[in-house]
N, C-alpha and C positions, 0 to 999 in steps of 0.2 A: 414476445411482446416487449420484454425488457430491452431487447436490442432496438426495437422501434423507437422507444423513448430516448434511448441514448443517441441514436442517429438524429432524431429530431432536435435534441439539445445541441449536438455538435455541429449541425448544419449552419445555422445563422443565429447565434446567441443574441446578437443585437436586435433582431426582429421579434424576439420573444420576451414578454414581460417577466420580471424576476419571480413573481408568484407562480407563473405558468411553468417555469423551469423547475422550481422547487416541487411543484405538484407532479411533474413528469418523473422526477427522481423518486418521490415518495410512492407514486403509483407503481413504478418498476419494482421497488422494494416490497410493496404490498403483494405483488404478483409472485415474487420469489424473494422471500426475506432471509435467505440463507447467506452465510458468509461468502459463498461462492459467487454471488451476484456482485459484480464490480460497481453497480450503481451506487451502493452506499459509500464506496471510496470516492466516487465522483461527487457525491453529495457533500462529503467533507470538504473537497476542493471548492465546490460551489459556495458552501457556507463561508469558507475562508475569503473568497472573492466578494461575496455579498456583504459580509460584515467586516470588511477590511478596516473600517474606521471605528468599529464597535468591538474592541478586543474581548470584552467580557462576554458579550453575546456569542461571538465566534467560538470562544473557548467552551462555553456552556453547550452549544449545539454539537461540537465535535466530540467533547468528552461524553456526552449523552450517547452518541453513536458508538464510540469505543466501548463504553460500558456494556451496551447491548450485545455487541459482537464478540466481546471477550469471552462471554459465556459459551459461545459456540466453539471457538477454537482460537486461543490467543497466539497460536503459532502458525496460523494460516497466513500465506503471503499477503493477502489483502489487509489483514489486521496489522501485520508488521509494517507494511508500506505506509499506512496511515500513522502509525506510531512514530515511524522514522520521519515522515514529513512534518509532523506536528509535535516533535519531541519536546519542544519548549513549553508545551501545555500539559505534559503528563509528569507525574512524579516518579515514574519508574526509571531505573537505570537502563537506558535504551540499548547500550552495548550488550548488557547481560541478556536482555529480552531477545535481541537479534541472534545472539550466539545460541541461546536455548532453542529458538525457533529453527535454526539451521540443524542443530542436533536432532530435534524432533523430526524434521523433514527427512533426514537421512534414514530414519527408522521406517518410513513409508516405502511403498513400492512404486512411488511416482517420481521419476527423475525430473519431470518438469517442475514439480513442487520444490524439489531440492534446488534446482537451478534458479527458480524465482526467488527463493529465500537467500541463496548465496549472493545473488545480484544486489539485493537490498543491503545485505551485510557489507559487500564490497563498496557499495556507494557510501555507506556510513563511514567506513575506514578511510576512504579517499577524502571525504569532506573533512575528517579529523586529522588528515595527513599522517596517518599511522601506517606507514609503508610496510613495516615488519608484519603486522597483523594482516594487512591486505595480501601480501605475498604468501603468507602461511595458508590462508583460506583458499587462495587461488590454486596453489600447488595441490592442496588436499582434494579440492573439487576436481581438478583436471586429472588427478591420478585415479579417482574412483568412478568418474562419469565421463560420458561423451558430451562435451560442450556444444551448444547450439551456435548458430551463426550470430545471434544477438549477443551471446556471451563473448564470443571471439571479437566482435566489434567493440564491446566495452573494454576488453583487455588491451586493444590497440590504443585506446585513449589514455590508459593508465600509465 
């Protein structure tokens, strides 16, 4: 059901009223409120778009969602992705959070979780133009894991 709402929203945003889009995301989250549901990440992006001229309202809505999902797992790639995108709104040191998230992911038995986390970390270091850190984490990841096609595509851009 959550996929249905996401596909509805992604089809033709302009034909759907803002309240209907918000309701779709909230319904998707209500059906599956776990951190694994990407609808809450999309809802943060939607709030950012919806309240682009109301910075305080945007910050309030996004921080509210971050607070709720931090309790579930602050090192999940969905949580880290939102923190990275909206790092200007949070008071945490984003680099430390992302590095800790990557360390946590390596302790799991899920290589896709590790790769998702390292991609967020690499994006952060690329934005900050920290080539040494970028190279260090790329080499470490490539030594320990089999990178996916998406990862290899990103590396071609770097």
